[in-house]
TORGU-504315 format. One line per 2 residues: number of its first residue (from 1); for each residue x, y, z of N, C-alpha, C. Coordinates in steps of 0.001 Angstrom, whole numbers. Layout:
TORGU-504315
NUM	X,Y,Z,X,Y,Z,X,Y,Z | ...
end
This chain:
TORGU-504315
1	-17497,57852,-32001,-16553,56840,-32352,-16415,56808,-33892 | -15209,56850,-34367,-14999,56894,-35763,-15274,55512,-36444
3	-15373,55517,-37736,-15674,54248,-38468,-14415,53321,-38296 | -13245,53843,-38260,-12057,52985,-38165,-12044,52392,-36767
5	-12423,53139,-35748,-12383,52519,-34398,-13463,51514,-34247 | -14638,51741,-34871,-15691,50708,-34795,-15268,49465,-35534
7	-14591,49590,-36670,-14112,48440,-37466,-13089,47647,-36672 | -12170,48331,-36012,-11128,47656,-35214,-11811,46955,-33953
9	-12776,47662,-33391,-13484,47098,-32250,-14233,45843,-32632 | -14916,45869,-33808,-15656,44673,-34268,-14774,43512,-34604
11	-13530,43843,-35152,-12535,42797,-35492,-12068,42083,-34221 | -11733,42884,-33186,-11253,42290,-31950,-12296,41463,-31296
13	-13609,41958,-31429,-14663,41207,-30851,-14853,39892,-31586 | -14713,39937,-32902,-14815,38719,-33707,-13655,37778,-33357
15	-12501,38281,-33112,-11387,37443,-32812,-11562,36825,-31409 | -12113,37528,-30491,-12360,36998,-29156,-13472,35866,-29110
17	-14379,35940,-30017,-15475,34999,-30030,-15081,33669,-30638 | -14059,33627,-31438,-13666,32357,-32059,-13035,31450,-30985
19	-13319,30131,-31127,-12689,29182,-30182,-11163,29125,-30385 | -10509,28812,-29296,-9035,28851,-29328,-8486,27621,-29989
21	-9187,26450,-29884,-8711,25254,-30519,-9799,24754,-31467 | -9426,23987,-32432,-10485,23441,-33341,-11417,22546,-32559
23	-12613,22289,-33169,-13622,21561,-32486,-13188,20154,-32060 | -12395,19472,-32902,-11910,18135,-32558,-10978,18167,-31333
25	-10414,19294,-30973,-9474,19410,-29881,-10174,19144,-28554 | -11471,19400,-28427,-12206,19161,-27184,-12241,17696,-26825
27	-12407,16850,-27829,-12407,15390,-27571,-11036,14931,-27055 | -9969,15441,-27645,-8639,15087,-27238,-8369,15570,-25799
29	-8856,16829,-25474,-8686,17261,-24092,-9410,16420,-23090 | -10649,15962,-23381,-11401,15123,-22508,-10674,13781,-22294
31	-10070,13230,-23312,-9375,11977,-23226,-8137,12192,-22351 | -7430,13246,-22580,-6235,13516,-21713,-6578,13701,-20268
33	-7667,14440,-20001,-8079,14651,-18626,-8401,13322,-17942 | -9070,12461,-18700,-9421,11106,-18104,-8154,10309,-17822
35	-7219,10327,-18800,-5997,9612,-18579,-5188,10185,-17426 | -5156,11411,-17267,-4469,12063,-16123,-5105,11668,-14783
37	-6429,11617,-14756,-7159,11229,-13541,-6984,9737,-13209 | -6913,8853,-14211,-6782,7468,-14031,-5300,6999,-13742
39	-4388,7790,-14104,-2930,7387,-13955,-2624,7112,-12509 | -2947,7936,-11508,-2619,7602,-10121,-3260,6349,-9632
41	-4480,6066,-10086,-5179,4843,-9666,-4460,3594,-10221 | -4064,3702,-11525,-3309,2531,-12068,-1948,2364,-11355
43	-1324,3460,-11022,-47,3381,-10377,-200,2723,-8971 | -1202,3084,-8252,-1468,2496,-6922,-1803,1036,-7022
45	-2568,701,-8065,-2953,-699,-8217,-1715,-1547,-8539 | -791,-1013,-9298,380,-1745,-9694,1361,-1918,-8495
47	1471,-860,-7670,2378,-860,-6526,1847,-1538,-5349 | 486,-1733,-5277,-106,-2319,-4054,30,-3774,-3972
49	442,-4440,-4990,496,-5903,-4928,1758,-6325,-4152 | 1584,-7296,-3265,2738,-7803,-2497,3358,-9001,-3141
51	2786,-9479,-4258,3283,-10673,-4951,4217,-10224,-6048 | 5300,-10867,-6182,6237,-10551,-7261,7579,-11080,-6899
53	8538,-11083,-7809,9783,-11673,-7543,10640,-10917,-6478 | 10442,-9600,-6385,11265,-8854,-5471,10630,-8776,-4069
55	9350,-9116,-3921,8678,-8937,-2640,9305,-9803,-1553 | 9748,-11032,-1887,10301,-11880,-863,11780,-11533,-598
57	12501,-11191,-1647,13932,-11039,-1530,14292,-9677,-892 | 13393,-8747,-814,13762,-7422,-381,13929,-7305,1141
59	13322,-8204,1888,13423,-8141,3309,12531,-7025,3970 | 11698,-6407,3151,10791,-5392,3620,9671,-6036,4357
61	9221,-5419,5498,8148,-6013,6290,6838,-6064,5504 | 6193,-7250,5635,4882,-7450,5033,3851,-6724,5906
63	4015,-6780,7207,3228,-6077,8160,4126,-5358,9071 | 3810,-4054,9427,4513,-3288,10438,3500,-2471,11158
65	3240,-2814,12407,2139,-2165,13129,2457,-2135,14623 | 1664,-1367,15333,1779,-1341,16803,487,-1767,17350
67	567,-2285,18602,-592,-2774,19292,-491,-2399,20796 | -1618,-2246,21379,-1647,-1928,22874,-1430,-3219,23646
69	-1564,-4448,23020,-1361,-5655,23722,102,-5967,23925 | 439,-6650,25058,1790,-7039,25306,2255,-8128,24396
71	3528,-8221,24118,4098,-9197,23207,3755,-10641,23631 | 3723,-10902,24924,3440,-12283,25385,2020,-12660,24967
73	1057,-11751,25124,-323,-12039,24686,-443,-12286,23206 | 212,-11475,22434,221,-11649,20956,813,-12991,20593
75	1993,-13318,21192,2647,-14606,20877,1751,-15804,21260 | 1095,-15704,22387,212,-16822,22833,-973,-16909,21849
77	-1531,-15822,21444,-2663,-15831,20463,-2283,-16395,19138 | -1156,-15960,18622,-649,-16477,17299,-374,-17963,17381
79	205,-18407,18504,527,-19796,18682,-736,-20658,18686 | -1819,-20099,19214,-3053,-20838,19256,-3835,-20883,17926
81	-3621,-19794,17109,-4275,-19717,15820,-3545,-20359,14623 | -2252,-20404,14704,-1432,-20888,13592,-753,-22203,13966
83	-509,-22994,12956,284,-24269,13203,1755,-23982,13004 | 2567,-24781,13573,4059,-24774,13495,4644,-23396,13796
85	4328,-22932,15004,4935,-21631,15452,6027,-21932,16458 | 7212,-21441,16183,8377,-21615,17039,8656,-20227,17688
87	8729,-20222,18990,8852,-18985,19739,10260,-18922,20406 | 10913,-17785,20349,12193,-17568,21047,12176,-16150,21566
89	12838,-15989,22727,12962,-14622,23316,14388,-14283,23490 | 14731,-13004,23210,16117,-12531,23341,16051,-11025,23703
91	16587,-10684,24885,16629,-9328,25373,15263,-8611,25340 | 14205,-9332,25688,12877,-8662,25766,12149,-8740,24442
93	12798,-9102,23355,12181,-9146,22025,11718,-10578,21805 | 10492,-10804,21343,9959,-12118,21049,10021,-12350,19576
95	10671,-13456,19162,10718,-13802,17740,9946,-15046,17529 | 9083,-15027,16527,8293,-16211,16132,8633,-16575,14715
97	8791,-17829,14452,8980,-18356,13091,7757,-19246,12813 | 7020,-18952,11738,5841,-19776,11385,6251,-20563,10198
99	6003,-21870,10285,6377,-22823,9262,7460,-23717,9807 | 8174,-24404,8973,9239,-25286,9477,10369,-24384,10034
101	11062,-24918,11027,12104,-24114,11700,13268,-23847,10712 | 13502,-24736,9785,14640,-24521,8875,14254,-23700,7647
103	12970,-23714,7298,12483,-23002,6095,11194,-22238,6405 | 11296,-21192,7266,10141,-20501,7734,9401,-19762,6677
105	8067,-19745,6807,7252,-19062,5889,7147,-17538,6260 | 7122,-17270,7574,6996,-15891,8100,7896,-15774,9318
107	8493,-14611,9463,9281,-14309,10640,8673,-13102,11317 | 8273,-13247,12562,7509,-12216,13305,8351,-11736,14434
109	8561,-10428,14550,9294,-9851,15668,8323,-8995,16469 | 8246,-9309,17793,7381,-8537,18679,8299,-7793,19661
111	8300,-6519,19534,9160,-5601,20374,8312,-4871,21315 | 8574,-4883,22680,7810,-4110,23614,7964,-2597,23396
113	6839,-1870,23535,6924,-459,23301,5751,265,24048 | 6125,1089,25037,5157,1911,25779,3958,1087,26250
115	4139,-66,26924,3086,-864,27419,2422,-1755,26402 | 2767,-1625,25140,2225,-2411,24046,3310,-3099,23331
117	3154,-3270,22024,4162,-3976,21198,4164,-3425,19761 | 5350,-3530,19176,5499,-3268,17739,5645,-4611,17054
119	4875,-4835,16002,4843,-6073,15300,5445,-5867,13965 | 6383,-6764,13601,7009,-6706,12288,6950,-8127,11696
121	6381,-8250,10547,6305,-9531,9876,7002,-9504,8594 | 7955,-10431,8410,8708,-10561,7139,8371,-11940,6534
123	8098,-11932,5280,7759,-13155,4573,9006,-13930,4268 | 8960,-15269,4566,10123,-16112,4254,9881,-16792,2921
125	10470,-17971,2736,10388,-18574,1412,9226,-19568,1256 | 8632,-20025,2410,7543,-20916,2271,6176,-20184,2079
127	5102,-20957,1954,3801,-20383,1825,2738,-21102,2653 | 3173,-21463,3856,2233,-22158,4754,2290,-21475,6136
129	1267,-20796,6571,-99,-20690,5989,-145,-19654,4843 | -1211,-19634,4106,-1366,-18646,3028,-1327,-17184,3644
131	-940,-16238,2850,-778,-14853,3359,-2078,-14330,3969 | -3190,-14656,3322,-4510,-14123,3857,-4733,-14648,5280
133	-4450,-15872,5493,-4628,-16474,6835,-3685,-15808,7808 | -2474,-15602,7418,-1465,-14975,8284,-1905,-13554,8629
135	-2337,-12805,7683,-2795,-11386,7921,-3989,-11377,8890 | -4957,-12308,8717,-6121,-12405,9604,-5704,-12686,11009
137	-4774,-13653,11167,-4357,-13979,12520,-3653,-12816,13213 | -2821,-12051,12486,-2169,-10960,12991,-3208,-9914,13392
139	-4223,-9653,12582,-5182,-8624,12913,-5973,-9052,14155 | -6349,-10326,14245,-7144,-10774,15418,-6275,-10710,16678
141	-5037,-11035,16601,-4251,-11133,17809,-3662,-9772,18312 | -3709,-8759,17443,-3117,-7492,17840,-4193,-6460,18270
143	-5425,-6810,18160,-6497,-5859,18513,-7209,-6279,19774
end
């Protein structure tokens, strides 16, 4: 190997051994990686809250689930666990209003489906019972 080839070879070796970014760039990369990893968690935490000005007005279900229990069993169970439950039936669908009949806190629709029921709960304008109590009653009555 000639002296020129060895010199060119040693220069390319020296260029390959040098770091691509300055030393302080590693700290910035670590911070960026952490931010990128934490961004989805922060997004989920922000979107997971059901409280807010648009949560009630949107008409989106607070709970939407299916159960193997018939609608009549679920309605009877909810009526025994919650106060001020008004039940009505229309074409096989059971509608429950929880709270005062004129200003319901929750509107529950129980639709028969394959021997079980589909449960849809929409939050009204009141807050009686509290949401936690309502969710607990739904969970107990649908399992």
